[in-house]
N, C-alpha and C positions, 0 to 999 in steps of 0.2 A: 518259823514264826508266823509268816503269812498264811500258812496252811491252818494255823490254830485260830485265826480271826474269823468269827462267825458273822455272817450277814444278817441284818434285821429281817424279821418275818414280815409277811404282808400286813398283819395286824399292827405290828409296831410301826411300819412305814405309814399306815393310815392315821395312827394316833399322832405321829410326828407331824404329818401334813396338816392335821386338824389343829394341832398346837400352834404351828406356824401361822395358819390362817387366822386363828383367834387373836394372835398377838400382833399381826400386821397393822400398821397405821393406815395403809392404803385399803380402800374397799376393793374386794375381789368379787366380781359378779358374773352371773350367767343368765341369759334370757332364752325364751323359746322363740320360735319363728314369728310369733305375733308380737314380740317385744315385751312379754311379761316376765318379771323377775322369777327365776327358778332357783337361784342361789345368791345369797349375800352373806358376807362374813360380818362379825360384830362391829367392825369399823364403820359400817353403814349407819348405825344408830348414832355414833359419835359425830358423824359428818352432817346428818340431816335431822337428827332428833326423832326420827320415825323408828319404832321397833321393827326388827327384822321380820318377825312373824306376821305383823300387820301389813308389811310391804310385799311379801311374797305373793305371787299370783296377780299383782297389779301391773298395768303398763308402766314402763319406765318414764314415758312422756308425762304421766301425771305428776312426776316429781321434778320436772324441769321448770325453771322460772318461765312464766307464760310468754314473756317477750322473746325468749330464746328458742322456743319450740320450732318455729319455722327455720331458724338458722341451723339447728341441729339436723333437720332433715336435709338441708342443702349440703352440709358437710359429710353426712352419712351416705349420700347418694352414690358417689364414686365407688364406695366399698360394696354396696349392693350390686352395682353393675360389674363387679370384679375387675375394675380398672386399677385398684390398689389392693395390697394384701392386708393392710391394716390402716386404721385411721387414728390420728392423734390430734386433738383439738381442745380448746378451752371454752367452757360454758358455765352458766349459773344453774345451780340446783336449789330448789325451794326447801327452806328449813321449816320445821314444824312451827317455829315462832313467827312465821310469815316473812322473815328476812331471807336473804339468799347467801349461798356460799359459792365462791369461785372454785371450779373443779377442772383439773386436767384429766381428760378422758383418753384411755388407750383401749381400743376395741378391735377385735378381729372376728370374722364369721366362724361359726361352728358348722362343719359340713357333715351331712349324713352319709351312709354307705353308698347312696346313689349320686353323691357329689352335690346334691342340692343343699342350700343353706337351711339348717335346722334351728338356728338361733345365733347368739353372739356371746362372747365372753371377753373379759378384760378387767381393767382396774380404773378406779377413780381416786385421784389424789387431791387433797384439800390445798389449794394455792391462794386462799383468801388473803392471808397475811402478806404474801408476796405481791398480790394485786394492789393491796392497800399501800404498800411501800412504793410500788410503781406509780400509783395515782398521786401520792404525795410528791414524788420526784417530778412527775409531769407537771403538777400544779406549780411547784417552785420554779421549774425550768420555764414554764409558760409565763409566769410573772416576770422572771428575769429577762426573757427574750422579747416578749411582746408588750411589756409595760409601756405606757405612753411617756413615762418619765425616764430620764437617763439614769443608769445605775453604774456605779464605779466601785470596784472592790480593790482595796489596797492591803499590802502587808503592814505589819506593825510600824515599819520605818517609813510608811507612806508611799512605797513603791507600788505602782498600779499593776495588779495581776490579772484583772479581767474587766471588761466593759460590755454593755449590751448594745443592741442595734440603735436604740434611741439615743444613746451617748454619741454614736457616730453621726446621726442625723443632726443633733443639736450643735455639737462642737465642730464638726467637719473633719475630725481626726478619726482614722480607721482604728480598728482594734490593734492591728500590728504596729501602728505608729504610737499608740498610747501605752501599751503594755511595756513595763520596764522603766517607765518615766515617772516623774513626780507630778502631782496635780498642779503644781505651780506653773506648769507649761501653759495653763489656761489663764493665768493671772492677767488682769487688765491694768493693774497699777492704781485702780480707783480706791482700794482699801489699803490702809497703812499697816505697819507691823503690829501696832497695838491691837488692831482688829483681829489679826490672826492669833496673837497671844491670848486674847480673851476666848477665842474659839477653842484652842487647845486646852486652856485651863478648865473650861466647862466640860470638855470631852473627858479629861482625866478624872474630873470630880464626879460627873453624873453619867458618864458613858454615852452621852447624847448631846447633840447640838442642832439647832434649827434656826435658819435666818435667810436673808436675801444677800446675794453676792453678785457683784458685777464681774463678768469674765469676758474673755476674748476668744472668738472662734479662730479656726485655722486661717480663715480668709482675712483676719484682722478686724472683723466687725465686732463691736461691743454688744453684749446682751446681758440682761439681768435674769438670774435664776433664783428660784426658791429651793434651798438646799437643806436636806436632813442628813446628818451623819450619825451613825450608830456604831459603837465599838463591839467587837466580838471577842469574848474572853475565854480562856481555857479553864480547866477545873481548878487551877491555882489562882485564878483571878487576874492573870496577866493578859494584857491585850495582844491578840494575835492577828486580828484583821480589823479593818474599818470598812463599812458599807455606806457609800454616799448615794442618795437618791435625790434627783433634782428635776425641776420642770422649768421650761423656758417661758418666763412670764412675758417677755417682750413679744413673742409670737402670739400669745393669747391676746395681748392688748391690741396688737395690730389687726388680728383677726376680728376682734370685737368691733374695732373701728371700721373695718372693711364691711362687715355685715350691717353695721349701722348705716354706712354710706349707701349700700345697695337698697336698704329698706326705706331710707328717708330722703334720698337725693336723686335727681334726674341724671341718668348716665351720660347724656349728651352735653348738657350745659353746666352740670355740677350744681344747679340750683336746687333748693328744697322742692320735694315733690308733693303730691296731693296729701299723702299721709302726714308728712311733717307740717304742711300747711294747716291741717285740721288741728294738730296739737297746739301750734302757735296761735291760731285764731281763738281757740278755746281759752288759752292762757291770757291772751290780749284782752278778750272780752271780760274775763273775770277781773283783770287788773283795772280796766276802765270803770267797772262798777265800784271797785274799792276806792279808787282815787277820785272818782267824779270827773274823769277826763273823757275824751272822745277817741274812737277808733274808726278808721276808714278802710273799706275794702274796695280796691280798684281792680276791676276785671278787664283785662286787655286782650283784644283779639286783633291780629295783624291784618291789614288791608293789602291785598295784592300778593300775598305770600304764595298762594296756590299757583299763580301764573309763573313765578320764578321756579318753583319746583317742577312744573310741567315743561317749561321751555328750556331750562338750563340743567335740570337734574337734581337729585336729592343731595348730592355732595355740596353743591352751592347753597341749597336751602339749609342744610345742617350747619354750615359755617356761618351763615347769616344769623341763625338762631343763637349760636354761641356768642357771636359778637353783640347782638342785641341784649342778651341776658347779662353780659358783662356791663354794658352801658347802663342798663336800668339799675343794676346794683350800685354803680357809682353815682347815679342820679338821686339815690335815696340816702337816708340816714342809717347809722349803725343799728338803731333800734328797730328799723323797718325790716320787713321780710319780702323778698322777691321770689316767687315760686313759678315753676313751669308745670301746668296741668297736663300737657301733652299736645302734640301737633303745634299749632301756632297760637295757643292760648296761655296767657300768663296771669297771675294774680299777685298784686302788691298789697300788703297789709301795712298801713301807716298807723303807727302806734303813738299813744301819749300826746294827743292833740288837745289843746285847751279850747279852741274855738272851731266851729264848723268851717269857717272860711280859711283856716290854716292849711287845709288840704289842697286848695286851688293851685298855688304856685308849684307844689310838689307834683301834681298831676300834669301841669303844663310842662314841667321839666321832663317827665316821662314821655310825653308826646313828642317833644323836641328830640329826645335821645333816640326814639324809634325812627323818626322821620329823616334824620341825618343819613346821608349815603354811606354805604358800607362797600369797601373795595375787597373783592375776592379774586385772586389770580388776575389782577389788572382789569377786572370787570367791575363796573359800578352797579351796585344793587340798591334799589330804593323801594321802601314800603312805608306805610303809615300805620297808625294804630287807632282803634276805636275803644274807648274806655267807658265802662259803666261804674258808677260810684254809689256805694251804699254806706250810710253812717250809723254807728252804734254808740250809745243806746238810743232807743226810740220811745215814743209815747207808749207803744204796746210792746210787751216783752217778746223777743224773738230769739231763736237759737241760731247756732252757727250756720246750719244748712239753709235756713231761711234768709239769713244775711247774704250768703253766697248767691242764692237764687235771685235776690233783689239786684245785686250788682250785675249778674249775668243778664237779666232782663233790661237793665239800664244800658248795658253795652250794646244790646241789639237795637235799642232806641237810638244810640249814637250813630250806628251804621245807617239806619233809615234816614237820619237827619243829614247825611252827607259824608260820613266817615271823617277820619283825622280830627277827632274832637272827643269830648267827654260828655256824658249825660248823667245827671243825678237822679237817683230813684226818689220819686215824690208823688204828689197827688195826681200828676198827669200820667203816671205809669203804675197801674194797679198790679197787685200780685198775680191776678188771673191771666195776665198777658204772658205769652210764651213764644219762644222763637223756634224756628225749624231750620237749622243749619248744621253744618259739620257732620258729626257722627249720626245725629238724629235724622238728618236728611238722607244719609246713606242707608240707614235702616229702613226708612220709609220706602226708598227705591227698591231695596232688597225684597220687601214684601211684594211689591208690584212685579218684580222680576222672578218671583218664585224661587228665591235662593235659600229659603228656610226649609228644613226637613225635620221630621220627627224620628227619634230613636225610641225604642221601647225596652224597658227593663222589667223582667218578670217578678211577680210577687207570689211566693209559694207558701204552702203550709209546711212548716219545718218538721212536723211530726208524721203527717200522712204522705207528704210529697205532692199533694194536689196543687195544680197550677190555679191560683186564685184569680189573678188579674195581671195586667201589665200597666206600667206607668209611662205616659207619653212625655218625653224629654226633648226639648227643642234644641236644634243645632243650626248653625249658620254655615252653609256651604259657600264661603266667601270666594269670589272669583280670583283673588290674588293671594289671600292668606290661608286658604284651605278650610278644613272643617273646624269651626270655632265652637267652644263650649259656651253655655249661657252666661257664665261669669264675665266673658269678654265683651258682651254687648247689652245685656239686660240692665246693668246699673246706669248705662248711658241714657236710657229712656224712662227711668223711674219717675213716676208722676206726670209723664208727658202723654198727650193723647195718642201718640204712636204706640205706646204700650198697650192701650185698649185694642188698637187695630191688630196687634200681634196676638193678643189673647183670642180675638175672634177667629183669626186664621188657625190657631192651634186647635180650638174646639171644632171648627169645620173640618180640618184635616183628620182629626181623630175619629170623627163620625164617618167620614168617607172611608177611612182604613177599616173601621169596624165592619162596614158593609162589604168591603173586599174580602175580609176574612170569613164572613158568613158565606160568601160565594164559594170559598175554598173549603168549607166544612168546619171552620174553627169558630166556635161561639165563645167569646172570651170578653170579660169586662176590661174597660180601659179607663184609667185614672188620668185626669187632666188638671194641671195646675192653673189656678186663677189668682191674679193679683188682687189685693184688697180694694184698690180704687175701682176695678171692674165690678166687683161684687156690690159696691155701694152705688152703682148706677141705678136710677129709679126704674128703668125699664129692663133690667137684666133678666128677670124671670120671664117676661113676655117674649124677649128675644130667644131665650133658651127654649121656650115652648114651641116657637116657630121652627127652630132648628130640628127639634125632635119630630114635629109633624112632617117636616120635609124628609125625614129618615124613619119611616114607620116601622122598619124591621128591627130597630133598636129596642131590645127588651128592657123591662124594668130592672134597674140596678146595673145595666150593662155599661152605662156611662157614669163615672164617679168624678166628683170634683174635689180638689184639694185646695185649702185656703193657705196661701203664701203670706208670709210676714204678719203672723197673727198679732205681734206686738204693735203693728202699725194701724190696726183697725180703730177708726175714730168713732164710728157710730155703731156700737155693738148691738144696740136694739134693732136697728135696721137690718144689719147683717144676719142677726138671729132670725128675723122674720123671713129674710131671703132664703136661708137654709131650710126653714120649715116649709116654705112654699115649693122649693125645688124637690123636697121629699115627696110632696103630693104628685109631682111629675115622674116619680120613680128615679130621681137622681140623688143619691146619698152624698154626704160630704165627709171629708177627713180633715183634721187639723194637722198640718205639716210642721216639721221641725219642732215638735212638742218638747217642752222642757227647757228651751233656751231663754225664755223671757220670764220676768218676775210675775207677769200677769197670766201665765199659762193656766193656773188653777181657776182663775176667774173665767177664762174662755171655756174651760172644760165644763164649768157649772152652767154657764149661760147660753152657750152655743149648742144647738141640738145636733151636733155632728156625731155620726155613728162610729167613726174610726178616729184613732189618733196615731200619728207616726212619730216614733221616738227618734230624735235627731241622732245622726250617725256619730256625732262627737262623743256621745255617751256610750255607744255600742262598740266603737272601734277599739278602745283601750280597756274594756271591762274585764278582759282576761288577766290583766296585770294591774289594774287600778281599782282598788276596793271602793274608792269614792264613787267612780262611775257606776260600779255594780250596785252600790247602795242607792244611787239616784234611780237606776233602772228598776230596782225593787220598789221604790216609792211610787214611781210612775205607774207601774203595774198594779200596785195597791189602789191608787186613785182610780185607775181605769176600771178595775173590778167594782169599786164602790159606785161608780156612775154608770156601770154596765156599758162600757165602750170596748170595741174591738181594738187590739193593739197590733201595729206593724212596726218592726224594727228595721231601720235603715242602717247601712254600713255593715252588713253581714259579710265579712271578708274571708272566712274560713269555716271548715267543719266544726272547729272548736268553738267559734262564736255561735254557730247555729245550735250546737249541743247545749251550751250553757243557757242560751235563750229559752230553749224548750224546758230545761230543768227549772228555770225561774218562772215559767208559766207564760212566756211569750211565744205563740205558735206560728205567727206570720212574720215573714222577713223578706228582705231584698238586699242585694249587694253583690260585689264582685265574686264572693265565694259561691254564689248561686249562678249568676250570669251577669256579664257586662251589658250595658245598653247596646242594642243592636238595631240595624235597619229593619223596617217592616218586612222586607223580603226574606229575612232569616228567622222570623218568629215561628212560622209554621213548622219548619224542620226542627227547631230547637224544642218546641213543645212535644213533637213526636218522639224525640230522643231523650227527653228529660226523665231521669230516675232519681229517687231519693238516694243519696250517698250511703254506702254501707255503714259509715261511722255514725249515722243518725238512726239506724234501724234499732227499734226497741227502746229508743230514748223516751223518757217519761217526765212528767211534771213532778218536781220534788215537793214533799211536805214541808211545812214551815220550819221544822227543826233541821232538816237536811239543807234547806235553802240558807238558813243562818250559818250552818257549817261551811257551805260553799263560799259565802261572802268572807267568812273568817279565814278560810284557806287561801283565797286570793290575796287577802291582806298580808297574811303571813309569808306567802311566797314572795311578794313584792319586797318585804322587809329583808328576807334572806338574800334575794337577788341584789339589793342595794348594798348589803354588807360585803358580799363577794366581789362585786364590781369595784367597791372602794378599795378593798385589799389588793386587787389586781392592778388598778390604775391610780389609786390614791387621789381621786378627784375631790375637789373641794365644793361645798363644805362636807365635813364628815357626817355620816348618818348617825342616828341614835343607836348605840350598841345594845342598850337594854330597853326592850319594848315594854314599858310599864303598863300599857293599856291594851295588851294583846287580846283581841276578841277570841282567837283560837284557844288561848289559855283558859279563858272564862268558860268556853263551850266544853272543853275537855275536862276541866275541873268539875263541872256539874255532871257530865256524863259518867266519869269514872267513879263517882260516889253514888250513882244510881244503882238500885238493886238489880237492874237489867244489864248492867255493864258487862260486856263480854270480853274475851281475850283480845279481840282486835282493838277495842277502845283502850284497854290497859296498855297495849303495845304502843298505840299512837301517843298516849299520855307520856309514857317513858321516853319515847323518841323526841317528843316536843320539849320535855324538860331537859334532855341532853343537849338539844340545840341552843337553848337559852344559857345553859352552863358554858357551852363552847363560846358563845358570844361574849360572856363575861371574861373568859380566858383570853380571847382575842384582844379585848380592850386592854387587859394587863400586858400582853405581849407587845402591843403597839406602844404603850406608855414607856416600857423599859427597853424598847428596841430589840426584842428577841425575835429576829426574823425567821430563824429555822423553826422555832416552836409555833410562830404565827402561821407559817405555811402548813405545818402539820395539822393545826387546829382548823384551818380553813378547809383543808381536804376532808377532814372528818365531818365538818359542818355540811359540806356538799353531799358526802356519801350518806349521812344520816337523813339529810333532806330528801334524797331519792326514796329511801325506805318509808319515810313518813308520808310522802306524797302518795305512794301506792296504798298505804293503809287508809289515808283520808279519802282517796277516791273510792275505795271499797265501802267506807262508811257512808259517803254521800250516796252512792248507787244503791246501797242496801237500806237507806233510811226511808 
């Protein structure tokens, strides 16, 4: 019988092999030594959408998802080095519709007669669906494990079958301790049986319950949680599981109170701090106007406190401040506010007074409370207080800051009159008087002691990479506290003559440093900040002229000035004239922190400054905040209309820089380019600076593409908010249906245009799919369908990635 069996001929074997290859679901391929396809079976077109005949002869790298090409080379390298016989890995292939397919690749080298690699052969298997399922599982597992809320899953009889990490953190029970038990183990006894009967009645009826429950941790501590319970039913509608998701409201409340305490109260004495004082003073002044009553600010500075600190140590000084803060609180009424500004300075706001004379006994009580001895560790400490008093309202309308300055000046008068007394701000104490004590005195000494230094931050052209200039930024090399940023000391001298002295030093030092750089072969412009009071000095221009004449090597435009606090300019006509006169000296101006004040447009129109600097608060979040991006777009439009050069502050990444260039802002500074550095490092930095690869070829977008960019950022923020809510269930819930989606409007117009290409149509379909998924997610949430919710969220994220690729290509190509 075996002898009668005929073997297939060579032709039959070839036809059989061809039939097998034609019907295989896996792609069988072969390449030459250059990586070009030499054979592909029909499954290739089903996998990628590309016809086989169109693909043959083309490099396989052309068909890989662009982001995976480098990864493919890394995985293929050991095979080329003959370290392994074959290579198996997962990678994405580019479909003809611009989406991607996940593929499992099996490949081995094809060797020629001489043993050298003549190509490669192998198979490609479509694993996209498997990857999607894995992604959904990962998403659901991530939500369960890493959610900020506790999650508890029970059987139909309420036996706990699983809990997440957050459950353990909130309740104190481990997973092992909870599984197998009933949720009643958490009961606090605060809810009666009627409460739980109502809960179960609602669950049986609606398959859903939400409310607040008092429970008890393992430690015995009570806490309140916001709890949502959803029933999971089988195909017959019978409940098989319950999922409880809860958040610890107690912790949130305590955290909010803690943050409020840090923000508004002095950590040493527990008294309100400067920030809370400002709020209460504003409120008290408004109330005094409404009621026709009086308000008094009593500014108190301790006499003799520094000697106690120096002789006995800060521990004694701190305990003394705590004791005095408590005494002053007890010496005032409930409606009054006692605040510690810092150091040995306090402010007391006496509210709701009917007569001016009513404050006198209260201030005397404060003086007596401060002067009484304080015993610390059996040692008797004695200080006194000097109080300055200012009354509101006055004949001339003043604001809270002016009222505080009046009280401060009156306090200084009380000290000069002999201390341990109060002085009332009045005709004998004019607003022009100022005191030089405490922090102001220390800053004045620091100028004389050469404790200030300048750091320099480069400003570059984000498109060409050219180093445009550096901005001089002041730092205080404090002998005890180290290097201090300007926010630590400039507010202390605002409006004080010492501020003008510091401005002079900054300008002089910037000129000196410019000369040093010229000696080292670096000719670079330096920008210097000027406070508005300095600019308003009558002889500012003449002093600047003298400084330039003393430094004749400074070329035109090499020193630039920046106007600080534009909203505080009181005499815009004078400052405008000053800027114009400085321009004749070859010193141009920039408006700093542009866009933060309501009057910015007025300054842009009236002040002849050549540059404006967009405040970093608008730049920092523009990648994710469409409002900030829209503001940036508006500022750039105004600058173009008034023919002003624009510099963006706060460029923290390549992504920031790229978007700025696309929006038409070519100049920038920020940590993404360089941090402020000492003068000694600038030369080396300038020599080594190169435009990052991510900015190469970046161009300014046209109007249509810029609109798409803003719409894309807005849409991304909406999707991100949706996914974050699903993962963490933070309150309040976002809008699940974006009725005014600017991306929708852009795509709707683009897809109906005669020029609409395949890419626009694909983006339109993906965008519509995302909105449909958002509607589905809303329905799943309302009905407690958690499994379907996680599936839809994973699809939303996956489609979002594909949509982002398409939108990026549309923006770049527009």
